[in-house]
Backbone as CSV, one residue per row, in Angstrom:
resi,resn,N_x,N_y,N_z,CA_x,CA_y,CA_z,C_x,C_y,C_z
1,MET,17.418,3.843,-13.421,16.328,4.566,-13.840,15.921,4.789,-12.199
2,GLY,15.466,5.750,-11.493,14.980,6.328,-10.021,13.495,6.301,-10.073
3,VAL,13.046,5.697,-8.731,11.904,5.652,-8.550,10.874,6.799,-8.946
4,ALA,11.472,7.940,-8.984,10.620,8.978,-9.417,10.250,8.921,-10.702
5,ALA,10.931,8.377,-12.021,10.966,8.513,-13.185,10.088,7.114,-13.442
6,ARG,10.126,6.084,-12.858,9.443,4.852,-12.884,8.121,5.203,-12.636
7,LEU,7.822,6.106,-11.549,6.047,6.430,-11.117,6.128,7.358,-12.414
8,ALA,6.534,8.415,-12.911,6.081,9.104,-13.901,5.841,8.504,-15.254
9,GLU,6.521,7.440,-15.510,6.341,6.273,-16.735,5.283,5.252,-16.698
10,LEU,4.995,5.242,-15.162,3.710,4.642,-14.961,2.362,5.762,-15.043
11,GLY,2.571,6.890,-15.175,1.562,7.774,-15.006,0.998,7.958,-13.595
12,LEU,2.052,7.820,-12.639,1.695,7.507,-11.254,2.102,8.875,-10.411
13,GLU,1.545,9.268,-9.541,2.163,10.091,-8.695,2.053,9.716,-7.254
14,LEU,2.862,10.226,-6.520,3.359,9.800,-4.966,2.114,10.539,-4.147
15,PRO,1.254,10.074,-3.655,0.265,11.341,-3.098,0.574,11.621,-1.580
16,THR,-0.096,12.523,-1.213,-0.131,12.939,0.037,-0.373,12.085,0.990
17,VAL,0.511,11.816,2.241,0.341,10.906,2.919,-0.890,11.147,3.916
18,ALA,-1.812,10.211,3.891,-3.137,10.126,4.733,-3.118,10.700,6.311
19,ALA,-3.800,11.381,6.588,-3.658,11.731,8.043,-4.274,10.664,8.764
20,PRO,-3.798,10.313,9.907,-4.426,9.070,10.566,-5.344,9.268,10.929
21,LEU,-6.461,8.121,11.286,-7.613,8.196,11.728,-8.083,8.105,13.104
22,ALA,-6.705,7.577,13.911,-6.556,7.666,15.524,-5.340,7.716,15.922
23,ALA,-5.066,7.268,17.112,-3.621,7.523,17.522,-2.338,6.810,17.102
24,TYR,-2.095,6.932,16.114,-1.006,6.285,15.431,-0.394,7.068,14.308
25,VAL,1.016,6.874,14.072,1.548,7.483,12.897,1.467,6.802,11.227
26,PRO,1.440,7.239,10.336,1.672,6.667,8.932,2.583,5.699,9.001
27,ALA,3.965,5.516,9.551,4.785,5.004,9.049,5.622,5.342,10.256
28,LEU,6.741,4.389,10.793,7.791,4.724,12.007,9.185,4.031,11.243
29,ARG,10.272,4.540,11.446,11.289,3.989,11.112,12.021,4.016,12.512
30,ASP,12.524,2.585,12.285,13.546,2.180,13.262,14.985,1.834,12.858
31,GLY,15.714,2.167,12.541,17.134,1.830,12.109,16.912,2.091,10.679
32,ASP,17.350,0.868,9.980,17.331,1.179,8.533,15.951,-0.021,8.035
33,THR,15.076,0.393,9.247,13.599,-0.628,9.041,12.705,0.321,8.794
34,VAL,11.661,0.529,7.787,10.288,1.104,8.025,9.274,0.339,8.064
35,TRP,8.546,0.639,9.090,7.125,0.192,9.182,6.030,1.002,9.066
36,THR,4.796,0.210,8.057,3.982,1.508,7.900,2.521,0.962,8.790
37,SER,1.922,2.036,9.055,0.611,1.513,9.191,-0.224,1.193,8.303
38,GLY,-1.515,0.184,8.679,-2.059,0.282,7.516,-2.646,1.183,6.806
39,GLN,-2.358,1.364,5.443,-2.976,2.298,4.436,-4.464,1.826,3.884
40,LEU,-5.366,2.633,3.596,-6.587,2.652,3.073,-6.183,3.108,1.786
41,PRO,-7.144,2.931,0.638,-6.852,3.314,-0.774,-7.509,4.676,-1.017
42,PHE,-7.045,5.454,-0.114,-7.549,7.140,-0.265,-6.953,7.640,-1.447
43,VAL,-8.037,8.519,-2.058,-7.878,8.899,-3.186,-8.333,10.690,-3.229
44,ALA,-7.148,11.176,-3.179,-7.539,13.101,-2.975,-8.469,12.943,-1.692
45,GLY,-7.867,11.925,-0.200,-8.843,12.322,0.780,-10.299,11.648,1.106
46,ALA,-10.341,10.745,0.201,-11.787,9.977,0.251,-11.268,8.473,-0.556
47,LEU,-12.326,7.615,0.366,-12.253,6.201,-0.401,-12.793,6.524,-1.894
48,PRO,-12.396,5.381,-2.572,-13.260,5.452,-4.081,-14.208,4.582,-3.789
49,ALA,-14.480,3.474,-2.907,-15.524,2.551,-2.752,-15.711,1.943,-1.389
50,THR,-16.549,1.596,-0.928,-16.807,1.124,0.259,-17.353,-0.319,0.161
51,GLY,-17.377,-0.986,1.146,-18.003,-2.742,1.302,-17.323,-3.681,1.122
52,LYS,-17.905,-4.800,1.019,-17.172,-6.158,1.285,-16.683,-6.557,-0.266
53,VAL,-15.805,-7.370,-0.368,-15.228,-7.862,-1.530,-15.938,-9.150,-2.038
54,GLY,-15.939,-9.455,-3.324,-16.760,-11.053,-3.645,-17.156,-10.867,-4.874
55,ASP,-17.967,-12.007,-5.514,-18.540,-11.855,-6.515,-20.513,-11.930,-6.228
56,GLY,-20.711,-11.177,-6.984,-22.064,-11.054,-6.945,-22.498,-9.533,-6.978
57,ALA,-24.075,-9.458,-6.851,-24.608,-7.864,-6.720,-24.540,-7.689,-5.330
58,GLY,-23.925,-6.302,-5.343,-23.925,-5.623,-4.361,-22.405,-5.626,-3.450
59,LEU,-21.904,-6.611,-4.347,-20.197,-6.476,-3.751,-19.388,-5.943,-4.754
60,ILE,-18.162,-5.528,-3.980,-17.157,-5.282,-5.054,-16.090,-6.369,-5.802
61,ALA,-16.225,-6.098,-7.010,-15.389,-7.210,-7.772,-14.012,-7.222,-7.521
62,PRO,-13.425,-8.795,-7.654,-12.201,-8.776,-7.158,-11.061,-8.058,-8.053
63,ASP,-11.599,-7.511,-9.229,-10.338,-7.042,-9.995,-10.534,-5.821,-9.401
64,GLU,-11.772,-5.267,-9.369,-12.078,-3.785,-8.965,-11.331,-3.538,-7.336
65,ALA,-11.118,-4.623,-6.415,-10.536,-4.618,-5.242,-9.189,-4.715,-5.337
66,ALA,-8.298,-5.450,-6.501,-6.991,-5.156,-6.743,-6.414,-3.909,-6.783
67,GLY,-7.196,-3.292,-7.933,-7.085,-1.727,-8.047,-6.837,-0.957,-6.944
68,TYR,-7.699,-1.250,-5.846,-7.936,-0.419,-4.808,-6.536,-1.081,-3.671
69,ALA,-6.140,-2.094,-3.812,-4.729,-2.272,-3.280,-3.748,-1.997,-3.634
70,ARG,-3.799,-1.821,-4.890,-2.964,-0.821,-5.863,-2.631,0.469,-5.562
71,THR,-3.721,1.168,-4.962,-3.725,2.677,-4.366,-3.166,2.591,-3.062
72,ALA,-4.036,1.678,-2.314,-3.118,1.434,-0.869,-1.806,1.333,-0.911
73,ALA,-1.109,0.743,-1.556,0.333,0.352,-1.502,0.803,1.642,-1.917
74,LEU,0.263,2.521,-3.244,1.192,3.529,-3.202,0.890,4.442,-2.206
75,ASN,-0.069,4.591,-1.620,0.101,5.473,-0.269,0.820,4.921,0.447
76,ALA,0.940,3.357,1.027,2.083,2.946,2.120,3.321,3.421,1.279
77,LEU,3.606,3.465,-0.047,4.963,3.724,-0.333,5.212,5.494,0.086
78,ALA,4.198,6.422,0.005,4.358,7.579,0.393,4.490,7.726,1.810
79,ALA,3.944,6.792,2.920,4.294,7.089,4.131,5.875,6.784,4.456
80,VAL,6.293,5.617,3.542,7.611,5.554,3.733,8.435,6.782,3.270
81,ALA,8.424,7.342,2.292,8.813,8.328,1.451,8.734,9.344,3.157
82,ALA,7.920,9.627,3.582,7.764,10.485,4.566,8.615,10.210,5.622
83,ALA,8.659,9.084,6.294,9.464,8.770,7.123,10.832,8.903,6.931
84,VAL,11.259,8.381,5.391,12.653,8.817,5.234,13.186,10.188,5.461
85,ALA,11.934,11.233,4.724,12.324,12.278,4.814,12.419,13.357,6.116
86,ALA,11.441,12.826,6.985,11.636,13.247,8.637,12.698,12.879,9.158
87,ASP,13.728,12.028,8.826,14.952,11.822,9.512,16.122,12.564,8.584
88,GLY,15.695,13.436,7.913,16.734,14.114,7.240,17.027,13.573,5.585
89,GLY,16.614,12.450,5.137,16.872,12.230,4.220,16.131,12.648,2.862
90,PRO,16.181,12.212,1.566,15.462,13.033,0.354,14.159,13.149,0.724
91,THR,13.304,13.967,0.017,12.099,13.788,0.301,11.259,13.208,-1.302
92,GLY,10.004,13.275,-1.015,9.082,12.915,-1.934,9.703,11.636,-2.651
93,ALA,9.456,11.315,-3.844,9.585,10.219,-4.584,10.853,9.748,-4.479
94,ASP,11.738,10.826,-4.564,13.123,10.501,-4.295,13.691,9.760,-3.106
95,ALA,12.886,9.874,-1.874,13.281,9.360,-0.960,13.176,7.605,-1.138
96,LEU,11.970,7.135,-2.026,11.997,5.958,-2.351,13.289,5.263,-2.992
97,ASP,14.262,5.906,-3.485,15.496,5.655,-4.019,15.829,4.920,-3.158
98,ARG,15.930,4.985,-1.654,16.687,4.351,-0.428,16.101,2.926,-0.120
99,ILE,14.787,2.906,-0.332,14.530,1.228,-0.532,15.331,0.163,-1.235
100,ALA,16.010,-0.896,-0.242,16.634,-1.703,-0.626,16.029,-2.957,-0.698
101,HIS,15.019,-3.175,0.306,14.077,-4.241,-0.331,12.687,-3.964,0.565
102,VAL,11.508,-4.414,-0.353,10.274,-4.614,0.726,10.272,-5.744,1.132
103,VAL,10.530,-6.123,2.503,10.765,-7.144,3.087,9.049,-8.102,3.201
104,LYS,8.078,-7.177,3.599,6.837,-8.069,4.156,5.595,-7.109,3.529
105,VAL,4.584,-7.644,3.037,3.391,-6.937,2.560,2.435,-7.633,3.050
106,VAL,1.400,-7.107,3.949,0.400,-7.443,4.661,-1.007,-6.836,4.169
107,GLY,-1.737,-7.665,3.386,-3.054,-6.708,2.613,-3.988,-7.681,3.250
108,PHE,-5.238,-6.700,3.809,-6.451,-7.333,4.374,-7.846,-6.856,3.411
109,VAL,-8.282,-7.823,3.409,-9.512,-7.643,2.293,-10.984,-7.756,3.252
110,ALA,-11.611,-6.945,3.238,-13.158,-7.233,3.649,-13.626,-7.782,3.019
111,SER,-14.042,-9.385,3.251,-14.433,-10.223,2.264,-15.386,-10.609,2.558
112,ASP,-16.521,-10.824,1.666,-17.934,-11.340,1.717,-17.241,-12.921,2.061
113,PRO,-18.397,-13.796,2.856,-18.018,-14.948,3.871,-17.620,-15.999,2.884
114,ALA,-18.139,-16.026,1.539,-17.537,-17.118,0.647,-16.598,-16.846,-0.228
115,PHE,-16.002,-15.502,-0.305,-14.978,-15.393,-1.177,-13.681,-15.593,-0.460
116,THR,-12.937,-16.123,-1.550,-11.708,-17.008,-0.835,-10.646,-16.614,-1.857
117,GLY,-10.555,-15.327,-2.686,-10.066,-14.758,-3.332,-9.021,-13.529,-3.162
118,GLN,-8.355,-13.819,-1.817,-8.050,-12.742,-1.327,-6.673,-12.621,-1.808
119,PRO,-5.870,-13.675,-2.073,-4.661,-13.644,-2.780,-4.363,-12.671,-4.194
120,GLY,-5.472,-13.046,-4.999,-5.658,-12.273,-6.049,-6.123,-10.893,-5.912
121,VAL,-6.597,-10.321,-4.807,-6.837,-8.836,-4.487,-5.524,-8.179,-4.499
122,VAL,-4.642,-9.014,-3.193,-3.604,-8.282,-2.756,-2.203,-8.253,-3.755
123,ASN,-2.493,-9.016,-4.940,-1.578,-8.979,-5.997,-1.536,-7.659,-6.774
124,GLY,-2.941,-6.763,-6.463,-2.690,-5.635,-6.953,-1.572,-4.310,-6.314
125,ALA,-1.456,-5.040,-4.701,-0.451,-4.308,-4.047,1.222,-4.858,-4.835
126,SER,1.318,-6.090,-4.832,2.587,-6.892,-4.889,2.586,-6.059,-6.320
127,LEU,1.790,-6.127,-7.405,2.673,-5.933,-8.478,2.909,-4.410,-8.779
128,LEU,2.296,-3.582,-8.071,2.603,-2.326,-8.312,4.502,-2.249,-7.183
129,LEU,4.271,-2.736,-6.348,5.518,-2.632,-5.803,6.738,-3.211,-6.528
130,HIS,6.188,-4.161,-7.420,7.357,-4.697,-8.471,7.714,-3.524,-9.472
131,GLU,6.529,-2.733,-10.243,6.783,-2.113,-11.092,7.401,-0.901,-10.866
132,VAL,7.192,-0.635,-9.571,7.882,0.917,-9.176,9.061,0.522,-8.675
133,LEU,9.632,-0.100,-7.756,10.630,-0.984,-7.169,11.339,-1.800,-7.969
134,GLY,11.296,-2.208,-9.074,11.834,-3.525,-9.377,12.096,-4.653,-8.544
135,ASP,13.266,-5.441,-8.925,13.806,-6.091,-7.715,13.969,-6.386,-6.477
136,ALA,13.526,-4.819,-5.897,13.443,-4.542,-4.483,12.119,-4.453,-4.008
137,GLY,11.158,-4.519,-4.915,9.736,-4.679,-4.725,9.708,-5.784,-4.360
138,VAL,10.023,-7.324,-4.851,9.666,-8.356,-4.490,10.029,-8.747,-3.028
139,HIS,8.541,-9.654,-2.582,8.364,-9.673,-0.915,8.033,-10.749,-0.599
140,ALA,7.681,-11.050,0.611,7.115,-11.956,1.357,5.748,-11.240,1.797
141,ARG,4.722,-12.072,1.476,3.294,-11.308,1.640,2.302,-12.439,2.641
142,SER,1.433,-11.569,3.241,0.234,-12.475,3.545,-1.094,-11.565,3.176
143,ALA,-1.836,-12.527,2.984,-3.468,-11.935,2.083,-4.305,-12.470,3.175
144,VAL,-5.207,-11.477,3.720,-5.763,-11.752,4.915,-7.473,-11.375,4.584
145,GLY,-8.428,-12.657,4.730,-9.830,-12.113,4.331,-10.382,-11.547,6.275
146,VAL,-11.070,-10.406,5.973,-11.171,-9.852,7.278,-13.138,-9.777,7.052
147,ALA,-13.668,-9.773,8.486,-15.366,-8.994,7.957,-15.262,-7.766,8.094
148,VAL,-14.419,-6.479,8.257,-14.866,-5.293,8.144,-13.335,-4.601,8.264
149,LEU,-13.383,-3.450,7.438,-11.944,-2.509,7.836,-12.457,-1.587,8.314
150,PRO,-11.269,-0.224,8.746,-11.807,0.884,9.160,-12.588,1.819,8.156
151,MET,-13.447,2.569,8.429,-14.430,2.848,7.210,-15.272,2.074,6.161
152,ASP,-15.005,0.857,6.366,-15.912,0.087,5.238,-14.955,0.056,4.555
153,SER,-13.849,0.343,4.217,-12.771,0.350,3.125,-12.715,-1.428,2.577
154,PRO,-12.468,-1.586,1.406,-12.840,-3.087,1.064,-11.117,-3.477,1.295
155,VAL,-10.193,-2.671,1.155,-8.982,-3.305,1.193,-7.972,-2.407,2.276
156,GLU,-7.033,-3.185,2.625,-5.693,-2.499,3.589,-4.621,-2.854,3.313
157,VAL,-3.588,-1.981,2.909,-2.133,-2.862,2.868,-1.574,-1.941,4.006
158,GLU,-0.380,-3.040,4.616,1.119,-2.365,5.430,2.145,-3.180,4.684
159,LEU,3.081,-2.471,4.636,4.546,-2.691,4.321,5.691,-2.686,5.668
160,VAL,6.706,-3.584,5.357,8.172,-3.362,6.202,8.981,-3.252,5.160
161,VAL,9.771,-2.347,5.152,10.780,-1.942,4.345,11.944,-1.737,4.701
162,ARG,13.217,-2.277,4.125,14.548,-2.119,4.723,15.216,-1.014,3.822
163,LEU,15.694,-0.068,4.254,16.488,0.989,3.514,17.614,0.692,3.409
164,ARG,18.581,1.363,2.388,19.999,1.440,2.168,20.616,2.360,2.554
165,ASP,21.672,2.437,3.139,22.616,3.889,3.568,22.509,4.772,2.290
């Protein structure tokens, strides 16, 4: 089954690539490797939530943040697809069939100082990649707690992907 069919089976659509917030590109292809910039969990051009992740009043719950990490990973896949298409490859979700392997995921979590559950939050991204890409979505990963992210986003996800010919 191709990636487009898997996305449809999961009820997901590959989103439009978010416009950069500064002087960078969403993804860059170098040979058979695509590096994405950090992707925020934009939905229709807006963040669904802002603030710090943690347990307690006024904080974003870890399970909710994991959903945002899932969305950020989907946005990162859209950036990969656009990079493949820009080099004359297939377009849209069909471009993701070129992924041989997700090499590395880095997930950043804007964390309350007492919060130490960053790995669980970034699992949202990891599980999405496995659901969409199967074994090609299994990867090495870092889950990093930070004080603040751009636009006060609760999460940010970046990917390194190796392509097949």
